[in-house]
DRENPA-3360 file (N, C-alpha, C; in nm, 2 decimals, always signed):
BEGIN
1 = MKIFDLEL = +13.25/+16.06/+11.35/+13.10/+16.04/+11.34/+13.08/+15.93/+11.40 ~ +12.94/+15.92/+11.48/+12.89/+15.76/+11.53/+12.76/+15.73/+11.48 ~ +12.71/+15.67/+11.38/+12.59/+15.62/+11.40/+12.54/+15.48/+11.37 ~ +12.42/+15.52/+11.51/+12.36/+15.39/+11.60/+12.22/+15.39/+11.47 ~ +12.16/+15.30/+11.47/+12.01/+15.23/+11.36/+11.97/+15.13/+11.48 ~ +11.86/+15.18/+11.57/+11.83/+15.10/+11.61/+11.66/+15.05/+11.60 ~ +11.64/+14.90/+11.62/+11.51/+14.84/+11.60/+11.45/+14.79/+11.71 ~ +11.36/+14.90/+11.76/+11.26/+14.88/+11.87/+11.17/+14.81/+11.82;
9 = SSPCNAKC = +11.18/+14.79/+11.68/+11.04/+14.65/+11.64/+11.04/+14.61/+11.52 ~ +11.05/+14.49/+11.49/+11.12/+14.37/+11.41/+10.96/+14.42/+11.26 ~ +10.88/+14.35/+11.40/+10.73/+14.39/+11.22/+10.67/+14.53/+11.20 ~ +10.61/+14.49/+11.10/+10.59/+14.58/+11.06/+10.40/+14.54/+11.03 ~ +10.36/+14.68/+10.99/+10.18/+14.65/+10.94/+10.20/+14.70/+10.81 ~ +10.30/+14.71/+10.70/+10.31/+14.74/+10.59/+10.33/+14.62/+10.49 ~ +10.31/+14.59/+10.39/+10.36/+14.45/+10.33/+10.37/+14.51/+10.20 ~ +10.49/+14.57/+10.15/+10.58/+14.63/+10.05/+10.61/+14.53/+9.97;
17 = DFCPQNWH = +10.60/+14.55/+9.86/+10.66/+14.46/+9.74/+10.80/+14.45/+9.71 ~ +10.84/+14.57/+9.74/+11.07/+14.62/+9.77/+11.09/+14.59/+9.88 ~ +11.06/+14.53/+9.99/+11.08/+14.53/+10.15/+11.08/+14.39/+10.17 ~ +11.19/+14.36/+10.21/+11.20/+14.21/+10.23/+11.11/+14.13/+10.33 ~ +11.05/+14.19/+10.46/+10.88/+14.20/+10.49/+10.82/+14.09/+10.41 ~ +10.76/+14.10/+10.30/+10.69/+14.08/+10.24/+10.80/+13.95/+10.12 ~ +10.92/+13.93/+10.12/+10.96/+13.83/+10.08/+10.97/+13.70/+10.17 ~ +11.04/+13.69/+10.28/+11.05/+13.62/+10.35/+11.05/+13.64/+10.49;
25 = GVKREHAF = +11.00/+13.79/+10.55/+11.02/+13.83/+10.68/+11.11/+13.86/+10.75 ~ +11.16/+13.93/+10.82/+11.24/+13.97/+10.92/+11.32/+13.84/+11.04 ~ +11.38/+13.77/+11.08/+11.39/+13.67/+11.11/+11.47/+13.72/+11.27 ~ +11.37/+13.73/+11.36/+11.44/+13.80/+11.51/+11.40/+13.73/+11.60 ~ +11.42/+13.69/+11.73/+11.41/+13.62/+11.81/+11.25/+13.66/+11.89 ~ +11.28/+13.83/+11.90/+11.15/+13.86/+11.94/+11.08/+13.99/+11.88 ~ +11.00/+14.03/+11.86/+10.99/+14.16/+11.75/+11.05/+14.28/+11.87 ~ +11.04/+14.32/+11.97/+11.08/+14.46/+12.02/+11.17/+14.39/+12.14;
33 = LDVDILDK = +11.25/+14.52/+12.09/+11.40/+14.51/+12.23/+11.33/+14.53/+12.34 ~ +11.40/+14.47/+12.40/+11.41/+14.43/+12.56/+11.38/+14.60/+12.63 ~ +11.33/+14.66/+12.74/+11.31/+14.76/+12.83/+11.48/+14.80/+12.85 ~ +11.53/+14.69/+12.94/+11.71/+14.62/+12.96/+11.78/+14.68/+12.92 ~ +11.77/+14.64/+12.79/+11.86/+14.66/+12.69/+11.86/+14.74/+12.63 ~ +11.76/+14.85/+12.58/+11.71/+14.97/+12.52/+11.80/+15.10/+12.64 ~ +11.79/+15.02/+12.80/+11.83/+15.16/+12.85/+11.97/+15.13/+12.81 ~ +12.03/+14.96/+12.86/+12.16/+14.98/+12.82/+12.25/+15.09/+12.75;
41 = ITAEIGLL = +12.18/+15.08/+12.63/+12.23/+15.16/+12.51/+12.23/+15.26/+12.49 ~ +12.12/+15.30/+12.50/+12.01/+15.43/+12.51/+12.17/+15.58/+12.58 ~ +12.19/+15.47/+12.71/+12.27/+15.58/+12.78/+12.40/+15.55/+12.76 ~ +12.40/+15.45/+12.63/+12.59/+15.41/+12.64/+12.59/+15.51/+12.50 ~ +12.54/+15.53/+12.47/+12.53/+15.60/+12.32/+12.54/+15.76/+12.36 ~ +12.43/+15.79/+12.44/+12.43/+15.93/+12.51/+12.52/+16.02/+12.55 ~ +12.56/+15.88/+12.65/+12.75/+15.95/+12.67/+12.81/+15.97/+12.57 ~ +12.82/+15.88/+12.45/+12.91/+15.89/+12.33/+12.88/+16.05/+12.24;
49 = ARQESTYA = +12.72/+16.03/+12.24/+12.73/+16.19/+12.24/+12.70/+16.33/+12.28 ~ +12.82/+16.32/+12.34/+12.89/+16.42/+12.44/+12.94/+16.44/+12.35 ~ +13.05/+16.33/+12.36/+13.23/+16.34/+12.30/+13.26/+16.37/+12.18 ~ +13.17/+16.33/+12.08/+13.14/+16.36/+11.95/+13.08/+16.39/+11.89 ~ +13.03/+16.38/+11.69/+12.91/+16.43/+11.68/+12.82/+16.24/+11.69 ~ +12.72/+16.22/+11.74/+12.61/+16.14/+11.69/+12.49/+16.13/+11.68 ~ +12.48/+16.01/+11.61/+12.33/+16.05/+11.50/+12.22/+15.88/+11.58 ~ +12.16/+15.90/+11.66/+12.04/+15.80/+11.69/+11.96/+15.73/+11.55;
57 = VLCGMGEN = +11.93/+15.68/+11.50/+11.82/+15.64/+11.42/+11.66/+15.55/+11.44 ~ +11.60/+15.53/+11.53/+11.49/+15.46/+11.54/+11.42/+15.43/+11.38 ~ +11.50/+15.26/+11.30/+11.46/+15.28/+11.22/+11.45/+15.12/+11.23 ~ +11.58/+15.10/+11.19/+11.56/+14.89/+11.14/+11.46/+14.84/+11.01 ~ +11.42/+14.70/+11.10/+11.36/+14.63/+10.93/+11.21/+14.67/+10.99 ~ +11.11/+14.71/+11.13/+10.96/+14.69/+11.12/+10.95/+14.88/+11.14 ~ +10.83/+14.88/+11.21/+10.79/+14.99/+11.19/+10.75/+14.96/+11.37 ~ +10.86/+15.09/+11.43/+10.89/+15.13/+11.58/+10.78/+15.16/+11.65;
65 = LLNKSLVI = +10.70/+15.27/+11.57/+10.61/+15.29/+11.61/+10.43/+15.19/+11.67 ~ +10.50/+15.10/+11.61/+10.37/+14.99/+11.68/+10.38/+14.98/+11.86 ~ +10.53/+15.05/+11.84/+10.52/+15.03/+12.00/+10.57/+15.20/+12.05 ~ +10.46/+15.27/+12.07/+10.49/+15.39/+12.08/+10.60/+15.41/+12.24 ~ +10.58/+15.34/+12.27/+10.65/+15.33/+12.44/+10.76/+15.39/+12.43 ~ +10.82/+15.23/+12.34/+10.97/+15.20/+12.32/+11.01/+15.29/+12.28 ~ +10.98/+15.37/+12.15/+10.99/+15.50/+12.09/+10.99/+15.58/+12.17 ~ +10.92/+15.68/+12.24/+10.92/+15.77/+12.41/+11.03/+15.78/+12.45;
73 = RALDNLQQ = +11.05/+15.60/+12.54/+11.13/+15.57/+12.61/+11.32/+15.59/+12.52 ~ +11.32/+15.58/+12.44/+11.44/+15.55/+12.36/+11.49/+15.70/+12.33 ~ +11.40/+15.79/+12.33/+11.37/+15.94/+12.30/+11.45/+15.97/+12.37 ~ +11.33/+15.97/+12.52/+11.42/+16.01/+12.60/+11.50/+16.00/+12.72 ~ +11.57/+15.87/+12.71/+11.66/+15.81/+12.79/+11.79/+15.92/+12.69 ~ +11.78/+15.86/+12.57/+11.89/+15.96/+12.46/+11.91/+16.10/+12.48 ~ +11.76/+16.16/+12.52/+11.78/+16.34/+12.56/+11.87/+16.34/+12.67 ~ +11.81/+16.29/+12.75/+11.89/+16.29/+12.94/+12.02/+16.28/+12.91;
81 = ASDGHIFT = +12.06/+16.12/+12.87/+12.15/+16.07/+12.83/+12.32/+16.15/+12.78 ~ +12.27/+16.23/+12.65/+12.32/+16.37/+12.58/+12.30/+16.49/+12.64 ~ +12.22/+16.51/+12.74/+12.21/+16.64/+12.79/+12.19/+16.73/+12.63 ~ +12.12/+16.66/+12.55/+12.08/+16.74/+12.40/+12.17/+16.76/+12.29 ~ +12.24/+16.64/+12.34/+12.35/+16.68/+12.24/+12.37/+16.55/+12.16 ~ +12.28/+16.53/+12.10/+12.25/+16.44/+11.99/+12.16/+16.47/+11.88 ~ +12.19/+16.40/+11.79/+12.09/+16.39/+11.66/+12.06/+16.27/+11.61 ~ +11.91/+16.26/+11.61/+11.77/+16.20/+11.67/+11.62/+16.17/+11.57;
89 = LLVSNGSK = +11.69/+16.05/+11.48/+11.57/+16.03/+11.34/+11.50/+15.95/+11.40 ~ +11.41/+15.97/+11.32/+11.24/+15.84/+11.37/+11.25/+15.81/+11.21 ~ +11.23/+15.72/+11.16/+11.21/+15.61/+11.03/+11.08/+15.55/+11.02 ~ +10.93/+15.58/+10.97/+10.81/+15.52/+11.01/+10.73/+15.58/+10.86 ~ +10.63/+15.40/+10.86/+10.55/+15.45/+10.74/+10.47/+15.55/+10.76 ~ +10.42/+15.60/+10.85/+10.32/+15.72/+10.88/+10.20/+15.69/+10.91 ~ +10.13/+15.56/+10.94/+10.05/+15.53/+11.00/+10.00/+15.52/+11.11 ~ +10.10/+15.50/+11.18/+10.09/+15.52/+11.33/+10.16/+15.68/+11.38;
97 = LTPDLLDH = +10.16/+15.77/+11.35/+10.27/+15.88/+11.35/+10.11/+16.05/+11.38 ~ +10.06/+15.97/+11.49/+9.96/+16.03/+11.54/+10.00/+16.14/+11.64 ~ +9.92/+16.27/+11.66/+9.93/+16.36/+11.76/+9.93/+16.33/+11.91 ~ +9.93/+16.18/+11.94/+9.98/+16.19/+12.12/+10.11/+16.19/+12.14 ~ +10.19/+16.16/+12.02/+10.31/+16.18/+12.04/+10.36/+16.28/+12.05 ~ +10.32/+16.38/+12.01/+10.39/+16.53/+11.95/+10.31/+16.57/+12.17 ~ +10.29/+16.49/+12.28/+10.27/+16.50/+12.42/+10.41/+16.50/+12.50 ~ +10.50/+16.47/+12.42/+10.61/+16.42/+12.51/+10.72/+16.52/+12.40;
105 = ESFRKLTA = +10.85/+16.57/+12.54/+10.94/+16.64/+12.52/+11.02/+16.63/+12.40 ~ +11.10/+16.53/+12.39/+11.13/+16.42/+12.32/+11.13/+16.39/+12.15 ~ +10.95/+16.37/+12.22/+10.94/+16.40/+12.06/+10.96/+16.47/+11.96 ~ +10.92/+16.62/+12.01/+10.92/+16.70/+11.94/+11.06/+16.71/+11.93 ~ +11.14/+16.70/+11.98/+11.31/+16.75/+12.00/+11.35/+16.63/+11.88 ~ +11.33/+16.58/+11.83/+11.32/+16.48/+11.72/+11.41/+16.60/+11.60 ~ +11.56/+16.59/+11.52/+11.57/+16.64/+11.51/+11.48/+16.61/+11.29 ~ +11.48/+16.51/+11.30/+11.43/+16.48/+11.19/+11.31/+16.36/+11.21;
113 = IQISVTGY = +11.21/+16.36/+11.08/+11.12/+16.31/+11.08/+11.10/+16.20/+10.88 ~ +11.14/+16.08/+10.87/+11.17/+16.06/+10.74/+11.06/+15.98/+10.77 ~ +10.96/+15.94/+10.65/+10.82/+15.86/+10.64/+10.84/+15.77/+10.49 ~ +10.82/+15.67/+10.48/+10.88/+15.59/+10.36/+10.70/+15.60/+10.27 ~ +10.71/+15.64/+10.21/+10.61/+15.67/+10.09/+10.64/+15.59/+9.94 ~ +10.62/+15.50/+9.93/+10.61/+15.49/+9.74/+10.48/+15.46/+9.65 ~ +10.46/+15.51/+9.58/+10.34/+15.49/+9.51/+10.31/+15.65/+9.46 ~ +10.29/+15.74/+9.36/+10.25/+15.81/+9.32/+10.14/+15.84/+9.33;
121 = DKATYEKL = +9.99/+15.77/+9.36/+9.83/+15.81/+9.36/+9.82/+15.72/+9.49 ~ +9.73/+15.74/+9.50/+9.62/+15.64/+9.63/+9.63/+15.48/+9.60 ~ +9.56/+15.50/+9.46/+9.58/+15.30/+9.43/+9.76/+15.26/+9.45 ~ +9.81/+15.34/+9.39/+9.96/+15.26/+9.34/+9.96/+15.24/+9.50 ~ +9.93/+15.35/+9.61/+10.02/+15.35/+9.71/+9.98/+15.24/+9.85 ~ +9.84/+15.23/+9.81/+9.76/+15.13/+9.86/+9.82/+14.98/+9.78 ~ +9.81/+14.91/+9.72/+9.84/+14.84/+9.71/+9.98/+14.75/+9.76 ~ +10.11/+14.90/+9.75/+10.22/+14.87/+9.77/+10.26/+14.80/+9.89;
129 = YGLKHDQV = +10.15/+14.91/+10.01/+10.18/+14.95/+10.16/+10.08/+14.81/+10.20 ~ +9.94/+14.83/+10.16/+9.89/+14.75/+10.24/+9.80/+14.89/+10.31 ~ +9.82/+14.98/+10.33/+9.73/+15.07/+10.45/+9.68/+15.22/+10.36 ~ +9.60/+15.25/+10.46/+9.48/+15.39/+10.44/+9.57/+15.50/+10.36 ~ +9.59/+15.53/+10.24/+9.65/+15.61/+10.22/+9.59/+15.77/+10.24 ~ +9.45/+15.75/+10.22/+9.44/+15.96/+10.34/+9.50/+15.92/+10.49 ~ +9.48/+15.86/+10.55/+9.52/+15.80/+10.70/+9.63/+15.88/+10.66 ~ +9.76/+15.82/+10.60/+9.89/+15.84/+10.65/+9.91/+15.97/+10.56;
137 = VENITAMA = +9.85/+16.07/+10.53/+9.84/+16.14/+10.41/+9.82/+16.25/+10.56 ~ +9.69/+16.24/+10.60/+9.67/+16.30/+10.77/+9.78/+16.34/+10.88 ~ +9.80/+16.17/+10.84/+9.92/+16.22/+10.96/+10.08/+16.23/+10.95 ~ +10.06/+16.32/+10.78/+10.18/+16.30/+10.78/+10.15/+16.47/+10.75 ~ +10.06/+16.52/+10.73/+10.08/+16.69/+10.74/+10.04/+16.71/+10.84 ~ +9.97/+16.66/+10.95/+9.93/+16.74/+11.10/+10.08/+16.70/+11.14 ~ +10.17/+16.63/+11.12/+10.29/+16.63/+11.24/+10.35/+16.74/+11.10 ~ +10.38/+16.76/+10.96/+10.46/+16.86/+10.92/+10.42/+16.95/+10.95;
145 = RALPGKVY = +10.27/+17.01/+11.00/+10.25/+17.19/+11.05/+10.23/+17.17/+11.17 ~ +10.31/+17.03/+11.28/+10.36/+17.06/+11.41/+10.47/+17.08/+11.43 ~ +10.59/+17.02/+11.33/+10.70/+17.07/+11.34/+10.75/+17.11/+11.18 ~ +10.76/+17.19/+11.14/+10.75/+17.25/+11.01/+10.89/+17.24/+11.00 ~ +10.98/+17.20/+10.87/+11.14/+17.13/+10.88/+11.12/+17.02/+10.89 ~ +11.10/+16.94/+10.99/+11.12/+16.79/+11.04/+11.07/+16.71/+10.96 ~ +10.93/+16.73/+10.91/+10.86/+16.59/+10.83/+10.90/+16.57/+10.62 ~ +10.97/+16.49/+10.63/+10.99/+16.51/+10.47/+10.96/+16.32/+10.47;
153 = IRTIDLER = +10.93/+16.32/+10.31/+10.90/+16.20/+10.24/+11.02/+16.10/+10.23 ~ +11.06/+16.01/+10.22/+11.17/+15.92/+10.14/+11.07/+15.80/+10.05 ~ +11.07/+15.82/+9.89/+11.06/+15.70/+9.85/+11.14/+15.62/+9.78 ~ +11.08/+15.54/+9.70/+11.17/+15.44/+9.64/+11.11/+15.49/+9.47 ~ +11.22/+15.48/+9.42/+11.23/+15.54/+9.25/+11.15/+15.46/+9.17 ~ +11.11/+15.33/+9.24/+11.06/+15.24/+9.05/+11.04/+15.33/+8.98 ~ +11.10/+15.20/+8.85/+11.09/+15.26/+8.75/+10.98/+15.22/+8.69 ~ +10.88/+15.20/+8.74/+10.74/+15.13/+8.72/+10.64/+15.16/+8.73;
161 = LRTGSAKD = +10.66/+15.30/+8.80/+10.57/+15.35/+8.83/+10.61/+15.46/+8.76 ~ +10.67/+15.51/+8.68/+10.72/+15.65/+8.62/+10.66/+15.71/+8.50 ~ +10.56/+15.72/+8.48/+10.39/+15.77/+8.41/+10.35/+15.91/+8.38 ~ +10.41/+15.95/+8.27/+10.32/+16.08/+8.25/+10.40/+16.16/+8.35 ~ +10.32/+16.21/+8.42/+10.40/+16.36/+8.52/+10.39/+16.30/+8.64 ~ +10.32/+16.17/+8.68/+10.29/+16.13/+8.80/+10.43/+16.15/+8.96 ~ +10.55/+16.12/+8.87/+10.62/+16.21/+8.97/+10.66/+16.34/+9.02 ~ +10.63/+16.43/+8.90/+10.65/+16.50/+8.94/+10.51/+16.62/+8.97;
169 = DFIRFWRD = +10.38/+16.56/+8.97/+10.24/+16.53/+9.01/+10.28/+16.51/+9.17 ~ +10.30/+16.37/+9.17/+10.35/+16.32/+9.37/+10.46/+16.49/+9.41 ~ +10.53/+16.53/+9.31/+10.64/+16.63/+9.43/+10.57/+16.75/+9.45 ~ +10.49/+16.77/+9.39/+10.41/+16.92/+9.40/+10.28/+16.87/+9.48 ~ +10.22/+16.72/+9.49/+10.15/+16.73/+9.61/+10.21/+16.69/+9.74 ~ +10.32/+16.74/+9.77/+10.34/+16.71/+9.91/+10.39/+16.81/+9.95 ~ +10.47/+16.86/+9.89/+10.52/+17.00/+9.87/+10.45/+17.11/+9.93 ~ +10.31/+17.14/+9.87/+10.19/+17.16/+9.88/+10.16/+17.19/+10.06;
177 = RGVDVNFR = +10.16/+17.05/+10.08/+10.16/+17.06/+10.19/+10.24/+17.06/+10.31 ~ +10.39/+17.09/+10.23/+10.52/+17.16/+10.36/+10.59/+17.00/+10.39 ~ +10.58/+16.95/+10.30/+10.64/+16.86/+10.28/+10.76/+16.78/+10.16 ~ +10.90/+16.79/+10.25/+10.96/+16.77/+10.15/+11.02/+16.62/+10.09 ~ +11.02/+16.61/+9.93/+10.99/+16.49/+9.91/+11.22/+16.42/+9.85 ~ +11.24/+16.35/+9.87/+11.36/+16.31/+9.81/+11.40/+16.14/+9.77 ~ +11.45/+16.12/+9.68/+11.40/+16.01/+9.65/+11.55/+15.91/+9.66 ~ +11.49/+15.77/+9.67/+11.60/+15.63/+9.65/+11.59/+15.54/+9.56;
185 = PLHSRGGH = +11.69/+15.55/+9.45/+11.73/+15.40/+9.38/+11.65/+15.27/+9.50 ~ +11.59/+15.18/+9.42/+11.55/+15.03/+9.47/+11.70/+14.92/+9.46 ~ +11.75/+14.90/+9.58/+11.88/+14.79/+9.59/+11.80/+14.69/+9.69 ~ +11.90/+14.60/+9.68/+11.90/+14.44/+9.65/+11.85/+14.40/+9.81 ~ +11.92/+14.49/+9.88/+11.90/+14.47/+10.05/+11.95/+14.37/+10.07 ~ +12.12/+14.35/+10.01/+12.25/+14.23/+10.05/+12.11/+14.06/+9.93 ~ +12.06/+14.08/+9.84/+12.02/+14.01/+9.80/+11.93/+13.93/+9.84 ~ +11.81/+14.01/+9.95/+11.69/+13.93/+9.99/+11.54/+14.01/+9.91;
193 = IVDPEAYP = +11.60/+14.10/+9.80/+11.49/+14.19/+9.71/+11.54/+14.07/+9.58 ~ +11.44/+14.08/+9.51/+11.47/+13.94/+9.36/+11.45/+14.08/+9.25 ~ +11.40/+14.17/+9.26/+11.34/+14.21/+9.13/+11.50/+14.30/+9.11 ~ +11.48/+14.27/+8.93/+11.59/+14.29/+8.85/+11.64/+14.43/+8.89 ~ +11.49/+14.55/+8.89/+11.61/+14.64/+8.89/+11.65/+14.72/+8.98 ~ +11.66/+14.62/+9.12/+11.78/+14.60/+9.27/+11.90/+14.56/+9.20 ~ +11.95/+14.56/+9.07/+12.12/+14.50/+9.08/+12.12/+14.57/+8.92 ~ +12.13/+14.71/+8.93/+12.23/+14.80/+8.84/+12.41/+14.77/+8.74;
201 = GRIRQFAG = +12.40/+14.67/+8.83/+12.55/+14.63/+8.70/+12.67/+14.61/+8.78 ~ +12.66/+14.66/+8.96/+12.74/+14.65/+8.99/+12.74/+14.58/+9.18 ~ +12.82/+14.61/+9.25/+12.82/+14.51/+9.35/+12.87/+14.68/+9.46 ~ +12.86/+14.62/+9.60/+12.94/+14.73/+9.71/+13.06/+14.60/+9.76 ~ +13.11/+14.65/+9.72/+13.25/+14.53/+9.80/+13.21/+14.64/+9.97 ~ +13.31/+14.50/+9.98/+13.29/+14.54/+10.18/+13.44/+14.57/+10.26 ~ +13.53/+14.57/+10.15/+13.66/+14.69/+10.16/+13.62/+14.82/+10.19 ~ +13.63/+14.86/+10.31/+13.64/+14.99/+10.31/+13.51/+15.02/+10.32;
209 = CEIYNYIT = +13.35/+14.95/+10.30/+13.19/+14.93/+10.32/+13.15/+15.10/+10.42 ~ +13.10/+15.22/+10.41/+13.07/+15.31/+10.50/+12.95/+15.22/+10.59 ~ +12.86/+15.17/+10.52/+12.77/+15.12/+10.59/+12.80/+15.05/+10.70 ~ +12.90/+14.93/+10.67/+12.93/+14.86/+10.81/+13.06/+14.95/+10.90 ~ +13.13/+15.05/+10.84/+13.18/+15.13/+10.89/+13.14/+15.23/+10.97 ~ +13.04/+15.30/+10.91/+12.96/+15.39/+11.05/+12.88/+15.38/+11.15 ~ +12.78/+15.27/+11.08/+12.68/+15.23/+11.13/+12.69/+15.12/+11.22 ~ +12.66/+15.13/+11.34/+12.65/+15.05/+11.39/+12.48/+14.99/+11.42;
217 = FVSSDGKV = +12.45/+14.85/+11.36/+12.30/+14.85/+11.43/+12.25/+14.74/+11.45 ~ +12.15/+14.73/+11.54/+12.16/+14.72/+11.72/+11.98/+14.62/+11.61 ~ +11.92/+14.47/+11.66/+11.85/+14.48/+11.63/+11.72/+14.47/+11.68 ~ +11.63/+14.44/+11.70/+11.51/+14.39/+11.80/+11.54/+14.31/+11.95 ~ +11.63/+14.21/+11.88/+11.71/+14.12/+12.00/+11.80/+14.10/+12.07 ~ +11.89/+14.30/+12.01/+11.99/+14.33/+12.14/+12.11/+14.30/+12.05 ~ +12.14/+14.21/+11.95/+12.22/+14.20/+11.95/+12.23/+14.26/+11.79 ~ +12.36/+14.33/+11.79/+12.49/+14.40/+11.67/+12.45/+14.33/+11.57;
225 = LSCCHDVL = +12.43/+14.34/+11.43/+12.44/+14.27/+11.31/+12.53/+14.31/+11.19 ~ +12.55/+14.28/+11.11/+12.65/+14.28/+11.02/+12.61/+14.45/+10.95 ~ +12.51/+14.45/+10.95/+12.42/+14.58/+10.90/+12.23/+14.52/+10.92 ~ +12.19/+14.62/+10.87/+12.05/+14.61/+10.87/+11.99/+14.58/+10.77 ~ +12.07/+14.54/+10.65/+12.04/+14.48/+10.56/+12.06/+14.24/+10.57 ~ +12.09/+14.26/+10.67/+12.10/+14.08/+10.78/+11.97/+14.09/+10.82 ~ +11.86/+14.06/+10.69/+11.75/+14.04/+10.79/+11.73/+13.91/+10.85 ~ +11.78/+13.79/+10.84/+11.79/+13.72/+10.88/+11.86/+13.70/+10.93;
233 = SDNVIGDC = +11.97/+13.75/+11.04/+12.03/+13.79/+11.14/+12.10/+13.66/+11.16 ~ +12.15/+13.65/+11.10/+12.35/+13.56/+11.04/+12.42/+13.59/+11.08 ~ +12.46/+13.70/+11.05/+12.57/+13.78/+11.08/+12.63/+13.87/+11.21 ~ +12.58/+13.79/+11.38/+12.60/+13.86/+11.49/+12.73/+13.90/+11.53 ~ +12.77/+14.01/+11.53/+12.91/+14.13/+11.59/+12.95/+14.08/+11.74 ~ +12.82/+14.08/+11.81/+12.79/+14.14/+11.90/+12.62/+14.09/+12.01 ~ +12.66/+14.08/+12.15/+12.46/+14.07/+12.21/+12.50/+14.20/+12.31 ~ +12.41/+14.25/+12.30/+12.43/+14.39/+12.37/+12.43/+14.38/+12.54;
241 = RESTLTEI = +12.40/+14.23/+12.49/+12.38/+14.18/+12.69/+12.47/+14.14/+12.75 ~ +12.61/+14.15/+12.67/+12.73/+14.09/+12.75/+12.82/+14.15/+12.71 ~ +12.82/+14.24/+12.59/+12.93/+14.39/+12.55/+12.88/+14.51/+12.58 ~ +13.00/+14.62/+12.59/+12.93/+14.74/+12.58/+12.90/+14.76/+12.40 ~ +12.84/+14.87/+12.35/+12.90/+14.90/+12.13/+13.02/+14.92/+12.17 ~ +13.08/+15.00/+12.28/+13.20/+15.06/+12.26/+13.32/+14.96/+12.20 ~ +13.26/+14.80/+12.29/+13.34/+14.67/+12.29/+13.28/+14.63/+12.13 ~ +13.17/+14.65/+12.11/+13.14/+14.54/+11.94/+13.20/+14.63/+11.82;
249 = MQRKQDVQ = +13.19/+14.76/+11.88/+13.25/+14.87/+11.72/+13.38/+14.84/+11.72 ~ +13.40/+14.80/+11.80/+13.61/+14.82/+11.77/+13.59/+14.67/+11.71 ~ +13.50/+14.55/+11.77/+13.49/+14.37/+11.69/+13.52/+14.44/+11.53 ~ +13.34/+14.55/+11.49/+13.39/+14.54/+11.35/+13.51/+14.64/+11.31 ~ +13.56/+14.72/+11.36/+13.66/+14.78/+11.30/+13.79/+14.63/+11.30 ~ +13.80/+14.53/+11.42/+13.93/+14.44/+11.37/+13.87/+14.34/+11.24 ~ +13.74/+14.35/+11.23/+13.72/+14.25/+11.16/+13.77/+14.35/+11.00 ~ +13.74/+14.48/+10.99/+13.73/+14.53/+10.86/+13.88/+14.59/+10.80;
257 = ASAFLGYA = +13.99/+14.57/+10.95/+14.11/+14.55/+10.90/+14.16/+14.48/+10.89 ~ +14.08/+14.35/+10.90/+14.18/+14.19/+10.89/+14.16/+14.11/+10.70 ~ +14.15/+14.07/+10.67/+14.19/+14.04/+10.54/+14.02/+13.97/+10.50 ~ +13.90/+14.04/+10.60/+13.83/+13.93/+10.59/+13.74/+13.92/+10.44 ~ +13.66/+13.89/+10.35/+13.63/+13.97/+10.23/+13.45/+13.97/+10.22 ~ +13.38/+14.00/+10.38/+13.29/+13.97/+10.36/+13.17/+13.90/+10.35 ~ +13.04/+13.94/+10.43/+12.96/+13.81/+10.47/+12.86/+13.77/+10.34 ~ +12.78/+13.65/+10.30/+12.69/+13.65/+10.22/+12.66/+13.74/+10.13;
265 = ICAKCTDF = +12.53/+13.85/+10.24/+12.48/+13.91/+10.18/+12.61/+14.04/+10.10 ~ +12.69/+14.07/+10.18/+12.78/+14.16/+10.05/+12.76/+14.15/+9.93 ~ +12.84/+14.03/+9.88/+12.83/+13.97/+9.78/+12.70/+13.98/+9.68 ~ +12.58/+14.04/+9.69/+12.46/+14.07/+9.68/+12.44/+14.25/+9.69 ~ +12.51/+14.30/+9.72/+12.44/+14.39/+9.77/+12.47/+14.55/+9.76 ~ +12.37/+14.59/+9.67/+12.35/+14.71/+9.60/+12.31/+14.88/+9.64 ~ +12.38/+14.81/+9.81/+12.31/+15.00/+9.81/+12.43/+15.09/+9.80 ~ +12.41/+15.11/+9.80/+12.60/+15.28/+9.73/+12.52/+15.39/+9.83;
273 = ELSSMRL = +12.45/+15.44/+9.93/+12.38/+15.52/+9.97/+12.42/+15.43/+10.10 ~ +12.49/+15.56/+10.22/+12.57/+15.59/+10.31/+12.48/+15.52/+10.43 ~ +12.33/+15.55/+10.42/+12.21/+15.60/+10.51/+12.06/+15.63/+10.43 ~ +12.06/+15.62/+10.52/+11.88/+15.68/+10.51/+11.84/+15.78/+10.52 ~ +11.94/+15.86/+10.60/+11.95/+16.00/+10.71/+11.94/+16.11/+10.64 ~ +11.89/+16.21/+10.66/+11.86/+16.34/+10.58/+11.82/+16.45/+10.70 ~ +12.00/+16.43/+10.74/+12.03/+16.54/+10.90/+12.10/+16.60/+10.88;
% end
């Protein structure tokens, strides 16, 4: 199994207090992935998908739908290069999840769409995200209706929000609109989150790290980084302008097989999930 996390956009139009974007931003030289690099890597990913199970996740640290043309180009490329033999996931905050996207066949063929929604009521959500709750709800509901079974909510289960029946009401609110909800605990983003809740008392070890082993993260600069938690772009494994993804993935394997103890962010990593996918 191969998983590619493609950061088409590093900026985000939301500023959540549980995301590095809100603390010091995401440090990239280019806000959006260059089209030539996108075409190169999606062609290679598509060919790999013809050989074994492959997941292409349009996620990264930004809101990819800030540049819809890149999203559609990526999905078109992946579908064509793989001859349809690929799993695709779009991760979004939902603010730009508009009906015009449905005009594109490759978008309708997405395996799943994960929407990040945290805050069990309108006031809390808008305080956390700085986005318009009603518009996001409208977007998600319409998309779930158009693509039944493909849209789901991923929410950070913050302890400070668990008051009364808020969580149960939140689940019921979305299920009434045909949208499933799943929860993820807050983690440290490699030490870039300072909230004490993100530190449960254990650290993920670099040796055998599934995130490093299985996920190839391509930043909006076209560089493969150690993982998505490298928000400062400190740990460059390879540059997609100069090397193929296959070559860079081999470098990652070589590093993992060596005596290397891990990157600086690994010493503070509390992310114990393989990824945020539900495929």
